[in-house]
C-alpha positions in Angstrom: 104.0 61.6 179.2 101.6 64.2 179.7 97.9 63.6 179.0 98.2 65.2 175.9 100.7 63.6 173.0 103.4 65.2 172.2 103.4 66.4 168.4 106.9 65.6 166.4 108.0 67.4 164.0 107.2 66.4 160.1 110.5 64.1 158.8 112.5 65.7 156.5 112.9 64.6 153.1 115.9 62.9 151.8 118.9 65.1 150.5 118.3 63.1 147.1 114.7 63.9 146.7 114.6 67.5 147.5 113.3 69.8 144.8 115.7 72.1 143.0 115.2 74.6 140.3 117.6 74.5 137.4 120.1 77.1 136.5 119.0 79.6 134.5 120.1 79.9 130.8 123.2 82.2 130.7 122.3 85.1 128.4 124.1 85.1 124.8 126.9 87.1 124.7 126.7 90.5 122.1 128.5 88.2 119.2 126.8 85.0 119.9 123.2 86.6 119.4 124.3 88.9 116.1 125.9 85.8 114.7 122.7 84.0 115.4 120.9 86.8 113.6 123.2 86.6 110.8 122.6 82.9 110.3 118.9 83.4 110.4 118.9 86.5 107.8 121.3 83.9 105.5 118.7 81.0 105.8 116.0 83.4 104.9 118.0 84.7 102.0 118.5 81.4 100.9 115.4 79.9 100.9 114.0 83.2 99.0 116.6 82.7 96.4 115.5 78.8 96.1 111.5 79.8 96.1 112.5 82.4 93.3 114.4 79.9 91.1 111.7 77.0 91.5 108.7 79.6 90.4 110.9 80.6 87.7 111.2 76.8 86.5 107.4 76.4 86.9 106.6 78.9 84.2 106.6 76.7 81.8 104.8 73.8 83.3 101.2 73.3 82.3 98.9 74.4 83.2 99.4 78.1 82.9 97.8 79.0 86.2 95.9 82.0 84.2 92.8 82.1 86.4 94.9 82.3 89.7 96.9 85.0 88.1 94.2 87.0 86.8 92.3 86.9 90.2 95.5 87.8 91.9 95.8 91.2 89.2 92.1 91.9 90.7 93.3 91.6 94.3 96.3 93.8 94.1 95.5 95.6 91.5 92.2 97.0 91.2 91.6 96.6 95.4 94.7 99.0 95.4 93.8 101.7 93.4 92.0 103.3 96.4 94.7 103.7 98.9 97.5 104.8 95.8 95.0 107.6 94.7 94.6 108.9 98.6 98.2 108.7 98.9 99.8 110.1 95.8 97.2 113.0 95.5 98.2 114.1 99.1 102.1 113.5 98.6 101.9 115.5 95.4 100.1 118.4 97.6 102.3 118.0 100.5 105.7 118.1 98.5 104.6 121.1 96.3 104.3 123.0 99.7 107.6 122.0 101.2 109.5 122.4 97.5 108.1 126.0 97.4 108.9 126.9 101.1 112.5 126.2 100.0 112.4 127.8 96.6 110.5 131.3 97.5 113.5 131.9 99.8 115.9 132.2 96.6 113.4 133.4 94.3 112.5 130.3 92.4 108.7 129.7 92.6 108.4 129.0 88.8 110.5 126.0 89.0 108.4 124.6 91.2 106.7 122.2 88.5 109.9 120.9 86.9 111.3 119.8 90.7 108.2 118.2 91.4 107.7 116.3 88.0 111.3 115.2 88.1 111.0 113.9 91.5 107.8 112.1 90.7 108.9 110.4 87.8 111.9 109.2 89.2 111.8 108.4 92.6 108.4 109.0 94.5 105.6 107.7 92.1 107.6 104.4 91.7 109.2 103.9 95.4 106.2 105.3 97.6 103.8 103.4 95.9 105.8 100.5 96.1 106.3 100.9 99.8 102.9 101.8 100.8 101.3 98.9 98.2 103.8 96.4 99.2 102.8 96.5 102.8 99.6 95.9 101.9 99.8 92.9 98.9 102.7 91.6 100.5 101.1 91.3 104.3 97.8 89.9 102.4 100.0 87.4 100.6 101.7 86.2 103.6 98.3 86.0 105.8 96.7 84.0 103.0 99.5 81.5 102.5 99.9 81.2 105.9 96.7 80.3 107.0 97.0 77.9 104.1 100.1 76.4 105.8 98.9 76.3 109.2 96.0 74.3 108.1 97.6 71.8 106.4 96.7 72.9 103.0 99.9 73.5 101.2 100.9 69.8 102.3 97.8 68.7 100.9 98.6 70.3 97.4 102.2 68.5 97.8 100.2 65.0 98.6 97.9 65.4 95.3 101.4 65.8 93.4 101.2 69.4 92.8 104.0 72.3 93.2 103.1 75.1 95.8 105.8 77.3 94.0 103.4 77.3 90.9 100.2 76.7 92.4 100.6 79.7 95.1 103.9 81.7 94.7 104.0 82.1 90.6 100.3 83.8 90.0 101.2 86.3 92.8 104.6 87.1 91.4 103.6 87.5 88.1 100.2 89.5 89.2 102.4 91.6 91.5 105.1 92.3 88.5 102.4 93.3 86.2 100.7 95.5 88.7 103.4 97.9 89.8 104.1 99.6 86.6 100.5 100.4 86.2 100.1 101.4 89.9 103.1 103.5 89.3 101.6 105.5 86.2 98.6 105.8 88.3 100.1 107.6 91.1 102.4 109.8 89.1 99.4 111.0 87.3 97.4 111.7 90.5 100.7 113.2 92.3 100.9 115.5 89.6 97.2 116.5 89.8 97.6 117.1 93.5 100.6 119.4 92.7 98.6 121.0 89.7 95.9 121.7 92.2 98.3 123.5 94.9 100.2 125.2 92.5 97.3 127.0 90.9 95.4 127.5 94.3 98.4 128.9 96.1 101.3 129.9 93.7 99.2 131.6 91.3 101.0 128.9 88.5 98.4 127.7 86.0 97.8 124.3 85.0 99.2 125.1 81.4 102.0 126.9 82.6 102.9 124.0 85.1 102.8 121.5 82.3 104.7 123.6 79.7 107.3 124.0 82.1 107.6 120.5 83.4 107.9 119.2 79.6 110.7 121.3 79.2 113.1 119.4 81.7 111.3 116.2 81.5 112.5 113.5 78.9 111.3 109.9 78.5 114.6 108.6 80.4 113.5 110.3 83.6 109.7 108.6 83.4 111.4 105.2 82.3 114.0 105.4 84.6 111.2 105.2 87.5 109.0 102.7 85.8 112.0 100.4 85.2 112.3 99.8 89.2 108.4 99.1 89.4 108.5 95.5 88.0 111.9 94.3 90.7 109.8 95.9 93.5 107.0 93.8 92.7 108.9 90.4 92.5 110.1 91.3 95.6 106.7 92.0 97.2 105.5 89.1 96.4 108.4 86.6 96.6 108.8 87.8 100.1 105.4 87.8 101.3 104.7 84.3 99.8 107.9 82.9 101.5 106.8 84.2 105.1 103.5 82.5 104.4 104.9 79.4 103.0 107.8 79.3 106.6 104.5 80.3 108.7 104.0 77.8 112.2 102.1 78.2 115.2 98.3 78.8 114.4 96.7 82.0 114.2 99.8 83.4 116.1 102.2 82.7 113.9 100.1 84.1 111.1 100.2 87.1 112.5 103.7 87.1 112.9 104.6 86.2 109.6 102.4 89.6 108.3 104.3 91.8 110.8 108.0 90.0 109.7 106.6 90.4 105.7 105.8 94.4 105.9 109.4 95.1 107.7 111.2 93.1 105.3 109.2 94.2 102.3 109.8 97.9 103.3 113.7 97.4 103.9 114.4 95.3 100.7 112.5 98.1 98.5 114.6 100.6 100.0 117.9 98.5 99.3 116.9 97.7 95.6 115.9 101.0 95.2 119.3 102.3 95.9 121.0 100.1 94.0 118.7 100.2 90.8 118.8 104.1 90.9 122.9 103.9 90.7 122.6 101.3 88.0 119.9 103.1 85.9 122.2 106.6 86.5 125.6 104.6 85.3 123.5 103.6 82.2 121.9 106.9 81.3 125.0 108.5 81.7 127.1 105.8 79.4 
């Protein structure tokens, strides 16, 4: 051997001790993916129905939670008037311009008031108000109840022997059912005001002519057919918001995810319910 020590290669690890990555999980097939989505949807739907039954059963039990309901009326109703006012006023203006653009081709500008008011009474005021307000108050409910859930306040309510469906869900549901018809009437008044302003400024239709022309075709049945939808919309907004709030997990990130899901679910539920309610009301009025 030479003066310098010969370097030996490092010993190799035994085959049984070598590190190997686990195999990647196979991606679910198209059918498996949608099967999972359907199962999750059915679970959410079942939970919503169960929560609705629990809230309905708790109505007659004391205490009546009047203070909490009044607080929710202020939070859901009074604090939503600003967004309802702005959206309704400008929707009335935009719809007037759009209808006028189409009716002028056929020489039917004088029919603008009738079309606008009929559309607002039956569809625009209740449905658009529910979608816009529902996104606000539904996400607010999900965030508030979700924050209580992740901080274990809901578990504390159960530990004290109280029912979360009565303490948290019922006041919000009652407030939403009461508030939505009032906000719909408020939206109808401001949408009509926006239409009157545009008709008077651009199309030389005086406010008195606008109102008299509208009253010739609009009946109380048209007004009540739109108003009858709003308690259902209010119930859907509140029960969906509370449902996602009670299912919130994972800290602040979970609260944000619940609010996003609530906005999407509330909007879809309102539009689907609007279709079936419209069909039902038309059949009822025709009969």
